[in-house]
PDB file of N, CA, C and O in Angstrom:
ATOM      1  N   UNK A   1      17.953  25.720   9.661  1.00  0.00           N
ATOM      2  CA  UNK A   1      18.071  25.894   8.265  1.00  0.00           C
ATOM      3  C   UNK A   1      17.059  26.911   7.791  1.00  0.00           C
ATOM      4  O   UNK A   1      15.907  27.004   8.216  1.00  0.00           O
ATOM      5  N   UNK A   2      17.636  27.684   6.832  1.00  0.00           N
ATOM      6  CA  UNK A   2      16.677  28.740   6.241  1.00  0.00           C
ATOM      7  C   UNK A   2      15.643  28.142   5.448  1.00  0.00           C
ATOM      8  O   UNK A   2      16.003  27.386   4.545  1.00  0.00           O
ATOM      9  N   UNK A   3      14.363  28.358   5.637  1.00  0.00           N
ATOM     10  CA  UNK A   3      13.235  27.907   4.889  1.00  0.00           C
ATOM     11  C   UNK A   3      13.060  28.562   3.697  1.00  0.00           C
ATOM     12  O   UNK A   3      12.339  28.034   2.851  1.00  0.00           O
ATOM     13  N   UNK A   4      13.667  29.773   3.441  1.00  0.00           N
ATOM     14  CA  UNK A   4      13.567  30.427   2.111  1.00  0.00           C
ATOM     15  C   UNK A   4      14.560  29.984   1.261  1.00  0.00           C
ATOM     16  O   UNK A   4      14.616  30.521   0.155  1.00  0.00           O
ATOM     17  N   UNK A   5      15.459  29.010   1.573  1.00  0.00           N
ATOM     18  CA  UNK A   5      16.592  28.596   0.702  1.00  0.00           C
ATOM     19  C   UNK A   5      16.022  28.057  -0.571  1.00  0.00           C
ATOM     20  O   UNK A   5      14.948  27.455  -0.577  1.00  0.00           O
ATOM     21  N   UNK A   6      16.736  28.269  -1.659  1.00  0.00           N
ATOM     22  CA  UNK A   6      16.219  27.707  -2.927  1.00  0.00           C
ATOM     23  C   UNK A   6      16.549  26.137  -3.066  1.00  0.00           C
ATOM     24  O   UNK A   6      17.452  25.592  -2.433  1.00  0.00           O
ATOM     25  N   UNK A   7      15.813  25.570  -3.855  1.00  0.00           N
ATOM     26  CA  UNK A   7      15.998  24.030  -4.011  1.00  0.00           C
ATOM     27  C   UNK A   7      17.520  23.779  -4.314  1.00  0.00           C
ATOM     28  O   UNK A   7      18.228  23.003  -3.674  1.00  0.00           O
ATOM     29  N   UNK A   8      17.934  24.567  -5.412  1.00  0.00           N
ATOM     30  CA  UNK A   8      19.412  24.538  -5.887  1.00  0.00           C
ATOM     31  C   UNK A   8      20.344  24.665  -4.754  1.00  0.00           C
ATOM     32  O   UNK A   8      21.264  23.855  -4.642  1.00  0.00           O
ATOM     33  N   UNK A   9      20.161  25.730  -3.804  1.00  0.00           N
ATOM     34  CA  UNK A   9      21.136  25.930  -2.846  1.00  0.00           C
ATOM     35  C   UNK A   9      21.071  24.705  -1.836  1.00  0.00           C
ATOM     36  O   UNK A   9      22.135  24.286  -1.381  1.00  0.00           O
ATOM     37  N   UNK A  10      20.014  24.184  -1.508  1.00  0.00           N
ATOM     38  CA  UNK A  10      19.739  23.020  -0.650  1.00  0.00           C
ATOM     39  C   UNK A  10      20.591  21.746  -1.247  1.00  0.00           C
ATOM     40  O   UNK A  10      21.330  21.007  -0.597  1.00  0.00           O
ATOM     41  N   UNK A  11      20.329  21.689  -2.502  1.00  0.00           N
ATOM     42  CA  UNK A  11      20.966  20.439  -3.241  1.00  0.00           C
ATOM     43  C   UNK A  11      22.525  20.502  -3.217  1.00  0.00           C
ATOM     44  O   UNK A  11      23.246  19.510  -3.116  1.00  0.00           O
ATOM     45  N   UNK A  12      22.923  21.697  -3.315  1.00  0.00           N
ATOM     46  CA  UNK A  12      24.487  22.046  -3.359  1.00  0.00           C
ATOM     47  C   UNK A  12      24.979  21.723  -1.952  1.00  0.00           C
ATOM     48  O   UNK A  12      25.972  21.017  -1.774  1.00  0.00           O
ATOM     49  N   UNK A  13      24.257  22.260  -0.940  1.00  0.00           N
ATOM     50  CA  UNK A  13      24.670  21.978   0.521  1.00  0.00           C
ATOM     51  C   UNK A  13      24.730  20.476   0.762  1.00  0.00           C
ATOM     52  O   UNK A  13      25.691  19.925   1.301  1.00  0.00           O
ATOM     53  N   UNK A  14      23.557  19.804   0.293  1.00  0.00           N
ATOM     54  CA  UNK A  14      23.522  18.325   0.484  1.00  0.00           C
ATOM     55  C   UNK A  14      24.627  17.574  -0.094  1.00  0.00           C
ATOM     56  O   UNK A  14      25.124  16.584   0.442  1.00  0.00           O
ATOM     57  N   UNK A  15      25.034  18.124  -1.318  1.00  0.00           N
ATOM     58  CA  UNK A  15      26.200  17.374  -2.120  1.00  0.00           C
ATOM     59  C   UNK A  15      27.533  17.711  -1.494  1.00  0.00           C
ATOM     60  O   UNK A  15      28.526  17.025  -1.736  1.00  0.00           O
ATOM     61  N   UNK A  16      27.571  18.864  -0.613  1.00  0.00           N
ATOM     62  CA  UNK A  16      28.864  19.008   0.029  1.00  0.00           C
ATOM     63  C   UNK A  16      28.827  18.091   1.181  1.00  0.00           C
ATOM     64  O   UNK A  16      29.848  17.526   1.575  1.00  0.00           O
ATOM     65  N   UNK A  17      27.720  17.936   1.707  1.00  0.00           N
ATOM     66  CA  UNK A  17      27.646  17.096   3.101  1.00  0.00           C
ATOM     67  C   UNK A  17      27.964  15.651   2.489  1.00  0.00           C
ATOM     68  O   UNK A  17      28.865  15.081   3.105  1.00  0.00           O
ATOM     69  N   UNK A  18      27.532  15.071   1.625  1.00  0.00           N
ATOM     70  CA  UNK A  18      27.805  13.777   0.989  1.00  0.00           C
ATOM     71  C   UNK A  18      29.205  13.725   0.760  1.00  0.00           C
ATOM     72  O   UNK A  18      29.830  12.776   1.235  1.00  0.00           O
ATOM     73  N   UNK A  19      29.754  14.542   0.148  1.00  0.00           N
ATOM     74  CA  UNK A  19      31.163  14.540  -0.157  1.00  0.00           C
ATOM     75  C   UNK A  19      32.066  14.436   1.125  1.00  0.00           C
ATOM     76  O   UNK A  19      33.013  13.650   1.136  1.00  0.00           O
ATOM     77  N   UNK A  20      31.756  15.274   2.262  1.00  0.00           N
ATOM     78  CA  UNK A  20      32.631  15.203   3.238  1.00  0.00           C
ATOM     79  C   UNK A  20      32.325  13.884   4.056  1.00  0.00           C
ATOM     80  O   UNK A  20      33.218  13.373   4.732  1.00  0.00           O
ATOM     81  N   UNK A  21      31.107  13.358   3.994  1.00  0.00           N
ATOM     82  CA  UNK A  21      30.886  12.099   4.740  1.00  0.00           C
ATOM     83  C   UNK A  21      31.422  10.917   3.972  1.00  0.00           C
ATOM     84  O   UNK A  21      31.727   9.920   4.628  1.00  0.00           O
ATOM     85  N   UNK A  22      31.567  10.904   2.725  1.00  0.00           N
ATOM     86  CA  UNK A  22      32.296   9.968   1.891  1.00  0.00           C
ATOM     87  C   UNK A  22      33.651   9.854   1.993  1.00  0.00           C
ATOM     88  O   UNK A  22      34.230   8.783   1.810  1.00  0.00           O
ATOM     89  N   UNK A  23      34.294  11.048   2.318  1.00  0.00           N
ATOM     90  CA  UNK A  23      35.788  11.222   2.389  1.00  0.00           C
ATOM     91  C   UNK A  23      36.289  10.398   3.531  1.00  0.00           C
ATOM     92  O   UNK A  23      37.433   9.948   3.466  1.00  0.00           O
ATOM     93  N   UNK A  24      35.535  10.162   4.572  1.00  0.00           N
ATOM     94  CA  UNK A  24      35.850   9.318   5.777  1.00  0.00           C
ATOM     95  C   UNK A  24      36.744  10.120   6.689  1.00  0.00           C
ATOM     96  O   UNK A  24      37.259   9.461   7.592  1.00  0.00           O
ATOM     97  N   UNK A  25      37.030  11.384   6.644  1.00  0.00           N
ATOM     98  CA  UNK A  25      38.037  12.124   7.303  1.00  0.00           C
ATOM     99  C   UNK A  25      37.369  12.770   8.598  1.00  0.00           C
ATOM    100  O   UNK A  25      38.086  13.177   9.512  1.00  0.00           O
ATOM    101  N   UNK A  26      35.938  12.858   8.660  1.00  0.00           N
ATOM    102  CA  UNK A  26      35.203  13.613   9.631  1.00  0.00           C
ATOM    103  C   UNK A  26      35.282  12.758  10.882  1.00  0.00           C
ATOM    104  O   UNK A  26      35.531  11.556  10.790  1.00  0.00           O
ATOM    105  N   UNK A  27      35.055  13.408  12.159  1.00  0.00           N
ATOM    106  CA  UNK A  27      35.049  12.603  13.262  1.00  0.00           C
ATOM    107  C   UNK A  27      33.623  12.019  13.245  1.00  0.00           C
ATOM    108  O   UNK A  27      32.761  12.383  12.445  1.00  0.00           O
ATOM    109  N   UNK A  28      33.433  11.007  14.271  1.00  0.00           N
ATOM    110  CA  UNK A  28      32.157  10.517  14.536  1.00  0.00           C
ATOM    111  C   UNK A  28      31.089  11.629  14.847  1.00  0.00           C
ATOM    112  O   UNK A  28      29.962  11.660  14.353  1.00  0.00           O
ATOM    113  N   UNK A  29      31.565  12.461  15.666  1.00  0.00           N
ATOM    114  CA  UNK A  29      30.663  13.444  16.357  1.00  0.00           C
ATOM    115  C   UNK A  29      30.308  14.418  14.922  1.00  0.00           C
ATOM    116  O   UNK A  29      29.134  14.683  14.667  1.00  0.00           O
ATOM    117  N   UNK A  30      31.174  14.796  14.236  1.00  0.00           N
ATOM    118  CA  UNK A  30      31.100  15.665  13.177  1.00  0.00           C
ATOM    119  C   UNK A  30      30.168  14.952  12.039  1.00  0.00           C
ATOM    120  O   UNK A  30      29.270  15.556  11.453  1.00  0.00           O
ATOM    121  N   UNK A  31      30.464  13.755  11.839  1.00  0.00           N
ATOM    122  CA  UNK A  31      29.781  12.888  10.938  1.00  0.00           C
ATOM    123  C   UNK A  31      28.204  12.827  11.275  1.00  0.00           C
ATOM    124  O   UNK A  31      27.387  12.949  10.362  1.00  0.00           O
ATOM    125  N   UNK A  32      27.799  12.635  12.614  1.00  0.00           N
ATOM    126  CA  UNK A  32      26.573  12.609  12.985  1.00  0.00           C
ATOM    127  C   UNK A  32      25.900  13.867  12.771  1.00  0.00           C
ATOM    128  O   UNK A  32      24.750  13.838  12.333  1.00  0.00           O
ATOM    129  N   UNK A  33      26.531  15.104  13.053  1.00  0.00           N
ATOM    130  CA  UNK A  33      25.965  16.362  12.899  1.00  0.00           C
ATOM    131  C   UNK A  33      25.704  16.567  11.361  1.00  0.00           C
ATOM    132  O   UNK A  33      24.624  17.015  10.977  1.00  0.00           O
ATOM    133  N   UNK A  34      26.649  16.252  10.540  1.00  0.00           N
ATOM    134  CA  UNK A  34      26.502  16.352   9.014  1.00  0.00           C
ATOM    135  C   UNK A  34      25.298  15.375   8.518  1.00  0.00           C
ATOM    136  O   UNK A  34      24.509  15.721   7.638  1.00  0.00           O
ATOM    137  N   UNK A  35      25.247  14.193   9.136  1.00  0.00           N
ATOM    138  CA  UNK A  35      24.139  13.388   8.724  1.00  0.00           C
ATOM    139  C   UNK A  35      22.742  13.987   8.890  1.00  0.00           C
ATOM    140  O   UNK A  35      21.834  13.918   8.061  1.00  0.00           O
ATOM    141  N   UNK A  36      22.698  14.669  10.253  1.00  0.00           N
ATOM    142  CA  UNK A  36      21.370  15.267  10.722  1.00  0.00           C
ATOM    143  C   UNK A  36      21.074  16.412   9.815  1.00  0.00           C
ATOM    144  O   UNK A  36      19.933  16.555   9.376  1.00  0.00           O
ATOM    145  N   UNK A  37      22.118  17.307   9.484  1.00  0.00           N
ATOM    146  CA  UNK A  37      21.816  18.187   8.493  1.00  0.00           C
ATOM    147  C   UNK A  37      21.565  17.785   7.214  1.00  0.00           C
ATOM    148  O   UNK A  37      20.816  18.463   6.511  1.00  0.00           O
ATOM    149  N   UNK A  38      22.120  16.699   6.764  1.00  0.00           N
ATOM    150  CA  UNK A  38      21.792  16.165   5.435  1.00  0.00           C
ATOM    151  C   UNK A  38      20.206  15.677   5.422  1.00  0.00           C
ATOM    152  O   UNK A  38      19.452  15.912   4.478  1.00  0.00           O
ATOM    153  N   UNK A  39      19.838  14.987   6.577  1.00  0.00           N
ATOM    154  CA  UNK A  39      18.513  14.520   6.700  1.00  0.00           C
ATOM    155  C   UNK A  39      17.527  15.685   6.519  1.00  0.00           C
ATOM    156  O   UNK A  39      16.494  15.639   5.851  1.00  0.00           O
ATOM    157  N   UNK A  40      17.961  16.661   7.162  1.00  0.00           N
ATOM    158  CA  UNK A  40      16.939  17.898   7.104  1.00  0.00           C
ATOM    159  C   UNK A  40      17.012  18.460   5.649  1.00  0.00           C
ATOM    160  O   UNK A  40      15.971  18.815   5.097  1.00  0.00           O
ATOM    161  N   UNK A  41      18.135  18.542   5.057  1.00  0.00           N
ATOM    162  CA  UNK A  41      18.111  19.052   3.656  1.00  0.00           C
ATOM    163  C   UNK A  41      17.265  18.108   2.801  1.00  0.00           C
ATOM    164  O   UNK A  41      16.437  18.542   2.000  1.00  0.00           O
ATOM    165  N   UNK A  42      17.482  16.877   2.981  1.00  0.00           N
ATOM    166  CA  UNK A  42      16.728  15.955   2.062  1.00  0.00           C
ATOM    167  C   UNK A  42      15.201  16.087   2.333  1.00  0.00           C
ATOM    168  O   UNK A  42      14.448  16.127   1.360  1.00  0.00           O
ATOM    169  N   UNK A  43      14.749  16.150   3.465  1.00  0.00           N
ATOM    170  CA  UNK A  43      13.275  16.507   3.801  1.00  0.00           C
ATOM    171  C   UNK A  43      12.897  17.838   3.100  1.00  0.00           C
ATOM    172  O   UNK A  43      11.885  17.889   2.401  1.00  0.00           O
ATOM    173  N   UNK A  44      13.603  18.785   3.259  1.00  0.00           N
ATOM    174  CA  UNK A  44      13.486  20.145   2.680  1.00  0.00           C
ATOM    175  C   UNK A  44      13.186  19.926   1.072  1.00  0.00           C
ATOM    176  O   UNK A  44      12.123  20.230   0.530  1.00  0.00           O
ATOM    177  N   UNK A  45      14.308  19.351   0.428  1.00  0.00           N
ATOM    178  CA  UNK A  45      14.263  19.185  -1.072  1.00  0.00           C
ATOM    179  C   UNK A  45      12.964  18.326  -1.462  1.00  0.00           C
ATOM    180  O   UNK A  45      12.242  18.653  -2.404  1.00  0.00           O
ATOM    181  N   UNK A  46      12.741  17.261  -0.703  1.00  0.00           N
ATOM    182  CA  UNK A  46      11.480  16.480  -0.939  1.00  0.00           C
ATOM    183  C   UNK A  46      10.247  17.387  -0.990  1.00  0.00           C
ATOM    184  O   UNK A  46       9.405  17.448  -1.886  1.00  0.00           O
ATOM    185  N   UNK A  47      10.308  18.024   0.065  1.00  0.00           N
ATOM    186  CA  UNK A  47       8.915  19.090   0.160  1.00  0.00           C
ATOM    187  C   UNK A  47       8.822  19.912  -0.977  1.00  0.00           C
ATOM    188  O   UNK A  47       7.703  19.992  -1.486  1.00  0.00           O
ATOM    189  N   UNK A  48       9.861  20.621  -1.556  1.00  0.00           N
ATOM    190  CA  UNK A  48      10.009  21.446  -2.560  1.00  0.00           C
ATOM    191  C   UNK A  48       9.590  20.678  -3.852  1.00  0.00           C
ATOM    192  O   UNK A  48       8.839  21.246  -4.645  1.00  0.00           O
ATOM    193  N   UNK A  49      10.031  19.438  -4.098  1.00  0.00           N
ATOM    194  CA  UNK A  49       9.662  18.675  -5.172  1.00  0.00           C
ATOM    195  C   UNK A  49       8.165  18.357  -5.341  1.00  0.00           C
ATOM    196  O   UNK A  49       7.484  18.404  -6.365  1.00  0.00           O
ATOM    197  N   UNK A  50       7.784  17.988  -3.958  1.00  0.00           N
ATOM    198  CA  UNK A  50       6.214  17.626  -3.947  1.00  0.00           C
ATOM    199  C   UNK A  50       5.329  18.962  -4.249  1.00  0.00           C
ATOM    200  O   UNK A  50       4.268  18.897  -4.870  1.00  0.00           O
ATOM    201  N   UNK A  51       5.840  20.106  -3.778  1.00  0.00           N
ATOM    202  CA  UNK A  51       5.131  21.363  -4.126  1.00  0.00           C
ATOM    203  C   UNK A  51       5.203  21.602  -5.695  1.00  0.00           C
ATOM    204  O   UNK A  51       4.216  22.057  -6.273  1.00  0.00           O
ATOM    205  N   UNK A  52       6.226  21.335  -6.302  1.00  0.00           N
ATOM    206  CA  UNK A  52       6.413  21.585  -7.695  1.00  0.00           C
ATOM    207  C   UNK A  52       5.423  20.554  -8.535  1.00  0.00           C
ATOM    208  O   UNK A  52       4.745  20.801  -9.533  1.00  0.00           O
ATOM    209  N   UNK A  53       5.558  19.401  -7.847  1.00  0.00           N
ATOM    210  CA  UNK A  53       4.603  18.184  -8.615  1.00  0.00           C
ATOM    211  C   UNK A  53       3.161  18.652  -8.663  1.00  0.00           C
ATOM    212  O   UNK A  53       2.466  18.518  -9.670  1.00  0.00           O
ATOM    213  N   UNK A  54       2.713  19.241  -7.467  1.00  0.00           N
ATOM    214  CA  UNK A  54       1.421  19.596  -7.222  1.00  0.00           C
ATOM    215  C   UNK A  54       1.089  20.877  -8.100  1.00  0.00           C
ATOM    216  O   UNK A  54      -0.067  21.054  -8.484  1.00  0.00           O
ATOM    217  N   UNK A  55       1.951  21.637  -8.369  1.00  0.00           N
ATOM    218  CA  UNK A  55       1.735  22.790  -9.307  1.00  0.00           C
ATOM    219  C   UNK A  55       1.689  22.433 -10.747  1.00  0.00           C
ATOM    220  O   UNK A  55       0.972  23.032 -11.548  1.00  0.00           O
ATOM    221  N   UNK A  56       2.513  21.389 -11.077  1.00  0.00           N
ATOM    222  CA  UNK A  56       2.439  20.836 -12.461  1.00  0.00           C
ATOM    223  C   UNK A  56       1.068  20.191 -12.653  1.00  0.00           C
ATOM    224  O   UNK A  56       0.407  20.446 -13.660  1.00  0.00           O
ATOM    225  N   UNK A  57       0.645  19.391 -11.741  1.00  0.00           N
ATOM    226  CA  UNK A  57      -0.644  18.711 -11.842  1.00  0.00           C
ATOM    227  C   UNK A  57      -1.741  19.679 -11.887  1.00  0.00           C
ATOM    228  O   UNK A  57      -2.727  19.411 -12.574  1.00  0.00           O
ATOM    229  N   UNK A  58      -1.678  20.799 -11.216  1.00  0.00           N
ATOM    230  CA  UNK A  58      -2.749  21.835 -11.336  1.00  0.00           C
ATOM    231  C   UNK A  58      -2.750  22.358 -12.634  1.00  0.00           C
ATOM    232  O   UNK A  58      -3.768  22.286 -13.323  1.00  0.00           O
ATOM    233  N   UNK A  59      -1.514  22.980 -13.121  1.00  0.00           N
ATOM    234  CA  UNK A  59      -1.509  23.448 -14.464  1.00  0.00           C
ATOM    235  C   UNK A  59      -1.943  22.575 -15.580  1.00  0.00           C
ATOM    236  O   UNK A  59      -2.655  22.932 -16.518  1.00  0.00           O
ATOM    237  N   UNK A  60      -1.441  21.384 -15.385  1.00  0.00           N
ATOM    238  CA  UNK A  60      -1.863  20.352 -16.498  1.00  0.00           C
ATOM    239  C   UNK A  60      -3.410  20.268 -16.572  1.00  0.00           C
ATOM    240  O   UNK A  60      -3.990  20.302 -17.657  1.00  0.00           O
ATOM    241  N   UNK A  61      -4.066  20.157 -15.380  1.00  0.00           N
ATOM    242  CA  UNK A  61      -5.399  20.008 -15.206  1.00  0.00           C
ATOM    243  C   UNK A  61      -6.161  21.261 -15.827  1.00  0.00           C
ATOM    244  O   UNK A  61      -7.105  21.146 -16.608  1.00  0.00           O
ATOM    245  N   UNK A  62      -5.703  22.320 -15.440  1.00  0.00           N
ATOM    246  CA  UNK A  62      -6.317  23.585 -15.857  1.00  0.00           C
ATOM    247  C   UNK A  62      -6.073  23.761 -17.350  1.00  0.00           C
ATOM    248  O   UNK A  62      -6.960  24.265 -18.039  1.00  0.00           O
ATOM    249  N   UNK A  63      -4.953  23.386 -17.868  1.00  0.00           N
ATOM    250  CA  UNK A  63      -4.696  23.398 -19.445  1.00  0.00           C
ATOM    251  C   UNK A  63      -5.543  22.530 -20.066  1.00  0.00           C
ATOM    252  O   UNK A  63      -6.155  22.916 -21.062  1.00  0.00           O
ATOM    253  N   UNK A  64      -5.685  21.401 -19.639  1.00  0.00           N
ATOM    254  CA  UNK A  64      -6.636  20.333 -20.343  1.00  0.00           C
ATOM    255  C   UNK A  64      -8.009  20.742 -20.325  1.00  0.00           C
ATOM    256  O   UNK A  64      -8.733  20.512 -21.294  1.00  0.00           O
ATOM    257  N   UNK A  65      -8.465  21.386 -19.204  1.00  0.00           N
ATOM    258  CA  UNK A  65      -9.814  21.881 -19.255  1.00  0.00           C
ATOM    259  C   UNK A  65     -10.035  23.112 -20.244  1.00  0.00           C
ATOM    260  O   UNK A  65     -11.105  23.224 -20.843  1.00  0.00           O
ATOM    261  N   UNK A  66      -9.102  23.944 -20.386  1.00  0.00           N
ATOM    262  CA  UNK A  66      -9.073  24.989 -21.331  1.00  0.00           C
ATOM    263  C   UNK A  66      -9.119  24.566 -22.622  1.00  0.00           C
ATOM    264  O   UNK A  66      -9.727  25.202 -23.482  1.00  0.00           O
ATOM    265  N   UNK A  67      -8.467  23.434 -22.867  1.00  0.00           N
ATOM    266  CA  UNK A  67      -8.377  22.986 -24.181  1.00  0.00           C
ATOM    267  C   UNK A  67      -9.711  22.315 -24.736  1.00  0.00           C
ATOM    268  O   UNK A  67     -10.171  22.426 -25.872  1.00  0.00           O
ATOM    269  N   UNK A  68     -10.217  21.596 -23.668  1.00  0.00           N
ATOM    270  CA  UNK A  68     -11.611  21.030 -23.887  1.00  0.00           C
ATOM    271  C   UNK A  68     -12.772  22.135 -24.115  1.00  0.00           C
ATOM    272  O   UNK A  68     -13.704  21.984 -24.904  1.00  0.00           O
ATOM    273  N   UNK A  69     -12.584  23.160 -23.374  1.00  0.00           N
ATOM    274  CA  UNK A  69     -13.663  24.224 -23.621  1.00  0.00           C
ATOM    275  C   UNK A  69     -13.423  24.867 -25.051  1.00  0.00           C
ATOM    276  O   UNK A  69     -14.364  25.224 -25.759  1.00  0.00           O
ATOM    277  N   UNK A  70     -12.150  24.983 -25.407  1.00  0.00           N
ATOM    278  CA  UNK A  70     -11.970  25.598 -26.619  1.00  0.00           C
ATOM    279  C   UNK A  70     -12.458  24.683 -27.910  1.00  0.00           C
ATOM    280  O   UNK A  70     -12.641  25.268 -28.978  1.00  0.00           O
ATOM    281  N   UNK A  71     -12.639  23.456 -27.837  1.00  0.00           N
ATOM    282  CA  UNK A  71     -13.046  22.599 -28.759  1.00  0.00           C
ATOM    283  C   UNK A  71     -14.486  22.392 -28.805  1.00  0.00           C
ATOM    284  O   UNK A  71     -14.991  21.668 -29.663  1.00  0.00           O
ATOM    285  N   UNK A  72     -15.272  23.089 -27.782  1.00  0.00           N
ATOM    286  CA  UNK A  72     -16.808  23.097 -27.769  1.00  0.00           C
ATOM    287  C   UNK A  72     -17.393  23.855 -28.771  1.00  0.00           C
ATOM    288  O   UNK A  72     -18.619  23.931 -28.853  1.00  0.00           O
TER     289      UNK A  72
END
Protein backbone atom coordinates (compact mmCIF):
# COMPACT_ATOMS: atom_id res chain seq x y z
CA UNK A 1 0.00 0.00 0.00
CA UNK A 2 1.18 3.50 -0.81
CA UNK A 3 1.84 5.38 2.45
CA UNK A 4 1.50 8.69 0.58
CA UNK A 5 -2.09 7.89 -0.37
CA UNK A 6 -4.68 10.44 0.69
CA UNK A 7 -7.34 9.61 3.25
CA UNK A 8 -10.03 10.03 0.62
CA UNK A 9 -8.34 7.64 -1.82
CA UNK A 10 -7.93 5.04 0.91
CA UNK A 11 -11.59 5.37 1.90
CA UNK A 12 -12.69 4.97 -1.72
CA UNK A 13 -10.60 1.80 -2.05
CA UNK A 14 -12.00 0.53 1.22
CA UNK A 15 -15.55 1.14 0.00
CA UNK A 16 -14.78 -0.78 -3.21
CA UNK A 17 -13.49 -3.71 -1.16
CA UNK A 18 -16.56 -3.70 1.07
CA UNK A 19 -18.83 -3.67 -1.99
CA UNK A 20 -16.98 -6.66 -3.49
CA UNK A 21 -17.09 -8.60 -0.24
CA UNK A 22 -20.78 -7.85 0.29
CA UNK A 23 -21.62 -9.03 -3.23
CA UNK A 24 -20.69 -12.59 -2.28
CA UNK A 25 -19.29 -13.30 -5.73
CA UNK A 26 -15.61 -13.48 -4.73
CA UNK A 27 -13.90 -16.79 -4.09
CA UNK A 28 -12.74 -17.62 -0.59
CA UNK A 29 -9.12 -16.93 -1.50
CA UNK A 30 -10.00 -13.63 -3.15
CA UNK A 31 -12.20 -12.67 -0.20
CA UNK A 32 -9.34 -13.30 2.22
CA UNK A 33 -7.00 -11.12 0.16
CA UNK A 34 -9.61 -8.38 -0.02
CA UNK A 35 -10.19 -8.64 3.73
CA UNK A 36 -6.45 -8.29 4.35
CA UNK A 37 -6.26 -5.24 2.09
CA UNK A 38 -9.31 -3.79 3.83
CA UNK A 39 -7.72 -4.29 7.23
CA UNK A 40 -4.58 -2.47 6.08
CA UNK A 41 -6.63 0.39 4.65
CA UNK A 42 -8.66 0.62 7.85
CA UNK A 43 -5.49 0.91 9.93
CA UNK A 44 -4.11 3.51 7.50
CA UNK A 45 -7.30 5.60 7.69
CA UNK A 46 -7.40 5.31 11.47
CA UNK A 47 -3.82 6.61 11.64
CA UNK A 48 -4.69 9.54 9.39
CA UNK A 49 -7.67 10.39 11.60
CA UNK A 50 -5.53 10.21 14.74
CA UNK A 51 -2.99 12.59 13.19
CA UNK A 52 -5.75 15.01 12.23
CA UNK A 53 -7.19 14.86 15.75
CA UNK A 54 -3.77 15.65 17.25
CA UNK A 55 -3.38 18.64 14.93
CA UNK A 56 -6.83 19.91 15.86
CA UNK A 57 -6.02 19.61 19.55
CA UNK A 58 -2.74 21.46 19.05
CA UNK A 59 -4.37 24.24 17.03
CA UNK A 60 -7.19 24.55 19.57
CA UNK A 61 -4.74 24.74 22.46
CA UNK A 62 -2.58 27.29 20.67
CA UNK A 63 -5.65 29.31 19.74
CA UNK A 64 -6.97 29.42 23.29
CA UNK A 65 -3.54 30.44 24.63
CA UNK A 66 -3.36 33.29 22.11
CA UNK A 67 -6.90 34.34 23.05
CA UNK A 68 -5.98 34.41 26.75
CA UNK A 69 -2.85 36.49 26.04
CA UNK A 70 -4.90 39.00 24.04
CA UNK A 71 -7.25 39.48 26.99
CA UNK A 72 -4.42 40.41 29.38
